N, C-alpha and C positions, 0 to 999 in steps of 0.2 A: 574499519571501512571509512571511506571518504565522507567528508562533511558536505551535506546538501543545504543550501540556503533556500528558504521559501518566502515567496511573496504572496500574501493572501489575495491581493488584487489580480496578479497574474494567474494565480490558481483559479480564481472565479471566472475570469474572462477567456482563458486559454485552455483550461482543463476541466470545464464544467461537466464533460461527459463521464468523468470518473465517478461522480455521485449518481448520475443517471444509470450507469451500468452497475452500481452497487445495490440497487434495489432487490435483486435476487438473493442477496445475502440476508436482508431483512425478512424476506418470504421464507427462506430456509429456517431462520431463527424462530419464525412464528411467535412474535412477541404477544404477550397477554396484558391486558389493561391492569395497571397496579404493579407490574413487575419492576424490579430495580435492575437496570442494565448498564453495564460499563462499555463505552465505545473506545476501543483500543486503537490509538492513532486517529483521533477524530478529525484532524485537519480544521477546516473552517466550520465544522459542526453541522453541515447540511443533513447528513443521515442521523445524527444524534437528535436533531430537531424533529426529524421525521418520526423517530421513536417516541419522542415527547408528545407529538401530535396524536399518537395512537394510544395515549394514556399511560405511558410508562414514565417511571422516575428514572432520569438518566444522568450519568456523569460521563464526561469525555476527557481523555487525557491525550496529550501530544507533547513531543519534546520541543517543538518550535514555540517560543513565546508569542511570536507574531501571529501564528495560526490560532493559538488559544485565545488571543485578544480578539481575533476576528470571530471566533465561535461565540465568545461572550457577548459580542455586539448583537447577535441574534437571539440572545436569551438562554444560551446553553450553560449549564454548570460545567465549565471547562477548566482544567488544571494542567500546569506545566509539570510533566512527569515522564520519566524514562521507563518504557515498558520492559526493558531488560533488568530493571531493578524495581519491580513492582511491589511497593509496600504501602498498602492502604489499611486504614483502621476500620473499614467497613467491608461487608460482604455483599454479593450480588446474586441475583437469580440466573443471570446470563451475562456473557461476554460476547460482544461483536467486534469484528475488525474487517475493514474493507481497504484494499490496496495499501496495506501498511506493513505487514509482517516481513515483506521482502526487503524493507529498509532496515531491519534489525539483524545485527551480526550474530548474536547468541540466541538462536531460536529455542534452544533447550531452556535457557533462563526465562524466556518469555512464557513458555508453556508452564514452567514451575510457578511463575508468578500468577498466571491465570488460575491455576489449580487452587492456590492459596486464597484468592479472593472470591472463589465460587462457593456457594453453599452446596451441601450434599444434594444431588439431583440436579444441579445447575448444568447449563449447557454452554458450549463454545462454538459459535458459528463464525466462519471467516472465509474470505476470499483474498488471494494475494497472487502475485506473479509465480508461475511454476516453472520447472526446468524447461529451457528452451525459449523462455519469453524474450521478446525483442532481440532474437539472436542476430538477425541481419543488421539492425541498428547498432548493436554492440560491436559487431565486427567491423562496421564502418568507423566507429569511434576508435576502436583499438588500432586499426591501421593508421589513422590520422595522427594518433598520439605517438605510436612507434616511430613514424616518419619524423616527428619532432624530437625524438630521443627521450620521450617521457614514459613513465611506468603506468601502464593501464591499470594494473591491479590496485595501485595506490589511490587511484582516482575513481575506481568503481565503487558505487554506494549500495549495490544490490547483492542479494543472495537469494537465488530462485531455487526453492527446495524441490526434490523429487517427490512424487506421490508416496512411494514406498517408504522413503526415509522419513517423511513427515508423519505418516501413519505410526511408525515406530516411536518416534519422539512422543506423540500423544499417548500411545499405549504404554510405553514404559513409565510414563508418569502416573498412569492409572486410569486414563480416560477410556471410555468405550466409544469407539468410532462408529456412528450409525450411517454416515455417508461421506464419501470422499471421491472426487473426480478431478481429472486433468482435462481441461477444456481449451481446445484451439479456438481463439477468438480474434480473428483479424478485426481490428478496430479502426473505423475512419477517423482521420485527423482533420476535422473541418477547417482548422486554422493552419494546416500544413505541418510538415516535419520540423522545420526551423523553430516554430513556436513551441513545439513539443520538447525539442532539445533545450530551449531556453528555460523552460519551467522545470523539467525533470532531470536534466543532465548538466546542470551548471557546475557540478563538482569537477567535471572533466576539463573545464576551461578556467579554473581558478588561477589567478596570476596572469591571465592573458590580457592584452590590450584589446580595445574594441576591434581594431583591424585584425588582430590574431584570431579573435573569436569569429568574426565573420568569414575569414578564410577557413577556419576549422569546420564551421557549419556547412559551408558550401562543399567542401570535400566529403563530408558525410552524406549530404544530400546526393551528390553525384554517384557516390558508391551505392546508395540504397535505391535510387530511382528505377533502375531496370527491374527491380523485384518488388518494389512497394508502391509505385506510382503508375496510374493510367489516366489518360485523358477522360475517360468515362467516369471513374470513381474517385479520382484525386489520389491523396495519400492514405495508405493504410499502415498501421503499426502491427507488426507480427506478434501480437499478444498471445501468451499461453497463460491460463489461469488455473490455480489450484483452489478448489472450493470444498469446504468440509463442514460437518456438524459432529460434535463429540459431546458426550455426557460424563459428568462426574457421578459415580454411583452413589445411591442414597445412603449406603452403609460406609462411605469414605470419610 
């Protein structure tokens, strides 16, 4: 999958809604005071910090050194680590992940790693993009890249799983799925589609000059505007989320 570059400052100012919309994952996890919890793909650590504020012992991992540094700045025990090769010397009562799993190409490997670090009876609560997520935005980018003779698949950083397929990945590993849902969630973009593209889709414009980037973003906006923009509501992203809670059996 394509490499995505992360700027903690851009993420804080242009993508703050990601953390706000991640609170239902914490509620689904139902953390208990004193529990040890791993945040998989912790980003700038905002939700990891929320767990710590609720009395949990927390560890956050992320592949981006810049995001890990930002998480450490707010007091999070954050570590640079690849979730597809999850090898930790400690175990956890629970693993949480918000808006991160769809950035990971080998989701089988991720689930295996989560299984290894969970104690028997431990739980795995997550939300990520699901099948059909940002379909219109992706179509706009694909058309703009093809027009430039570029390979869309080589620049696409996302893998949005189907509900049934992800259930099977979890169950084949041994997890008991207690809840899983596909949720259509049109999401307001208060800073506009262009800012969203700059934060989340910079892999699509790698190697572009500033002028080429601006032209690309304008074309994507023009494609998406009839379907995703109104004067009344502004820009909406056509998000689809996959949310689940799974348990590792006590006898595992």
